[in-house]
C-alpha positions as CSV (number, residue, x, y, z in Angstrom):
1,M,-20.5,22.8,60.0
2,A,-19.2,24.8,57.3
3,E,-20.2,28.2,56.6
4,T,-21.7,29.2,52.9
5,N,-19.6,31.6,51.0
6,K,-21.4,35.0,49.8
7,D,-19.3,34.7,47.1
8,P,-21.2,33.4,43.6
9,V,-18.3,32.7,41.8
10,L,-16.3,30.4,45.0
11,N,-19.5,28.7,45.9
12,E,-19.4,27.2,41.6
13,L,-15.8,26.7,42.2
14,Q,-16.6,24.5,45.2
15,E,-19.8,23.0,44.5
16,M,-17.5,21.8,41.3
17,K,-14.8,20.6,43.0
18,H,-17.2,18.5,44.9
19,R,-18.6,17.1,42.1
20,M,-14.9,16.3,40.6
21,D,-14.4,14.5,43.6
22,V,-17.8,12.2,43.4
23,L,-16.3,11.5,40.1
24,Y,-13.0,10.5,40.7
25,S,-13.9,8.4,43.5
26,Q,-16.7,6.7,41.2
27,S,-14.0,6.3,37.8
28,L,-11.9,4.0,40.8
29,G,-14.5,2.2,41.4
30,G,-15.0,3.5,45.2
31,H,-19.1,3.6,45.9
32,E,-18.7,5.7,49.0
33,K,-19.0,9.4,48.4
34,P,-17.2,12.2,50.2
35,D,-17.8,13.3,53.5
36,M,-20.3,15.4,52.9
37,E,-22.0,16.8,50.0
38,M,-23.7,19.7,48.2
39,E,-28.0,19.8,48.0
40,R,-29.6,22.7,46.8
41,N,-31.6,24.6,49.8
42,M,-35.1,23.9,48.5
43,D,-35.6,28.4,48.9
44,S,-32.6,30.2,48.5
45,G,-31.0,28.0,45.4
46,Q,-28.0,28.0,47.2
47,P,-25.4,24.5,48.1
48,V,-26.3,23.2,52.0
49,E,-23.8,21.2,53.4
50,M,-25.2,17.5,54.3
51,W,-23.3,14.5,55.5
52,E,-22.1,11.0,56.2
53,P,-22.7,8.5,59.3
54,L,-20.0,6.6,59.3
55,A,-21.1,2.7,59.6
56,D,-19.4,-0.7,60.1
57,I,-20.5,-3.6,58.1
58,W,-20.7,-7.4,58.8
59,E,-21.4,-10.5,57.4
60,T,-22.8,-13.8,59.6
61,S,-23.7,-17.4,58.1
62,T,-26.9,-16.1,58.0
63,A,-27.0,-12.3,57.1
64,W,-24.9,-8.7,56.3
65,V,-25.3,-6.2,59.6
66,V,-25.5,-2.9,58.8
67,E,-24.3,-0.3,61.3
68,L,-24.8,3.4,61.4
69,D,-23.7,5.7,64.1
70,L,-26.7,8.0,64.4
71,P,-26.8,10.2,68.0
72,G,-29.5,12.6,67.9
73,V,-31.5,11.7,65.0
74,S,-35.1,10.6,66.0
75,E,-37.8,7.4,64.4
76,E,-39.1,10.4,62.5
77,D,-36.4,11.8,60.9
78,L,-35.1,8.4,59.5
79,Y,-35.8,7.3,56.2
80,V,-35.0,3.4,54.9
81,E,-35.6,2.2,51.6
82,V,-34.5,-1.1,49.4
83,N,-35.1,0.2,45.5
84,D,-33.4,-2.4,43.1
85,A,-29.7,-3.4,44.4
86,Q,-29.4,-0.5,46.3
87,L,-29.5,-0.1,50.6
88,S,-30.4,4.2,50.6
89,I,-30.5,5.8,54.7
90,H,-32.0,9.5,54.9
91,G,-32.4,11.9,57.4
92,K,-32.3,14.8,59.4
93,R,-30.7,15.7,63.2
94,A,-31.6,18.8,64.7
95,T,-29.3,21.7,64.2
96,I,-28.9,23.7,67.1
97,P,-31.1,26.9,67.6
98,R,-28.7,29.9,66.1
99,T,-29.3,33.3,68.4
100,T,-27.7,36.0,69.6
101,A,-28.4,34.9,72.9
102,L,-26.3,31.4,72.3
103,K,-22.4,31.7,71.5
104,V,-20.9,29.0,70.0
105,S,-17.5,27.8,71.9
106,M,-17.2,24.7,69.5
107,A,-19.6,23.2,67.0
108,E,-18.0,19.6,66.2
109,R,-21.1,17.4,65.1
110,K,-22.4,17.5,61.9
111,E,-26.2,18.8,62.0
112,G,-28.7,18.4,59.1
113,R,-29.4,16.8,56.9
114,F,-27.2,13.0,56.0
115,S,-27.6,9.8,53.4
116,K,-25.7,7.4,53.0
117,S,-26.7,4.2,50.4
118,F,-24.3,1.2,50.1
119,R,-25.3,-1.4,47.0
120,L,-26.8,-4.9,48.5
121,P,-25.2,-8.3,47.0
122,P,-26.7,-10.8,45.8
123,H,-29.3,-13.5,47.2
124,I,-30.0,-11.5,50.3
125,Q,-34.0,-11.2,51.5
126,P,-34.6,-7.7,50.5
127,E,-38.5,-8.1,51.5
128,A,-37.2,-9.4,55.0
129,I,-35.2,-6.7,55.9
130,Q,-35.6,-5.7,59.5
131,A,-34.1,-1.8,61.2
132,K,-33.6,-1.4,64.6
133,L,-32.7,2.3,65.7
134,K,-31.3,1.9,69.2
135,G,-29.1,4.3,71.4
136,G,-28.1,6.6,68.6
137,V,-27.0,3.7,66.9
138,L,-29.2,1.9,63.8
139,T,-29.2,-1.9,62.7
140,L,-30.0,-3.4,59.9
141,S,-30.1,-7.0,59.5
142,I,-30.1,-8.2,56.1
143,P,-31.2,-12.6,55.3
144,K,-29.4,-14.4,53.1
145,F,-31.6,-16.7,50.6
146,E,-30.7,-19.9,52.4
147,K,-28.9,-22.3,50.3
148,E,-30.6,-25.6,49.1
149,K,-28.6,-28.4,49.1
150,T,-28.6,-30.1,46.2
151,P,-28.5,-34.5,47.5
152,A,-25.2,-36.4,46.3
153,R,-26.5,-38.1,42.4
154,K,-23.7,-40.3,40.9
155,I,-23.6,-39.8,36.9
156,A,-23.2,-42.4,34.8
157,V,-20.2,-42.1,32.8
158,R,-20.3,-43.6,28.8
159,A,-17.6,-44.7,26.9
160,D,-17.5,-43.8,22.9
């Protein structure tokens, strides 16, 4: 996890860079955010690093399926919601307690708060979305509306 710099000017510049990255990504039509987002700590007001889990999305004939890698995240620390055409997943992964007795040799896994959002396609059933957390993978099944087949009918052609 990146350390927060003690220099307020450098913190502000890093936050400005992050906001510019997000705006640049959005202006190119991208819907994904950069890997890390900055959020303000409620107590100190300092920027806090967030992470974004990796995801796979695929389509079957009856549903869209979204899988997110969330190892170490418990069901109680996970929040999934649908609002209009937006699917949002938020939560946190427990941080390793940093004590003087603990000397970290390597720390590559992201920890702390995370967030990931997706724009939902049309013709889905948001009220029927199912979520399952198993083996550190969150699987969301987003059912499609069944297309009603319109019966064939003959159309009369009239001459003027």
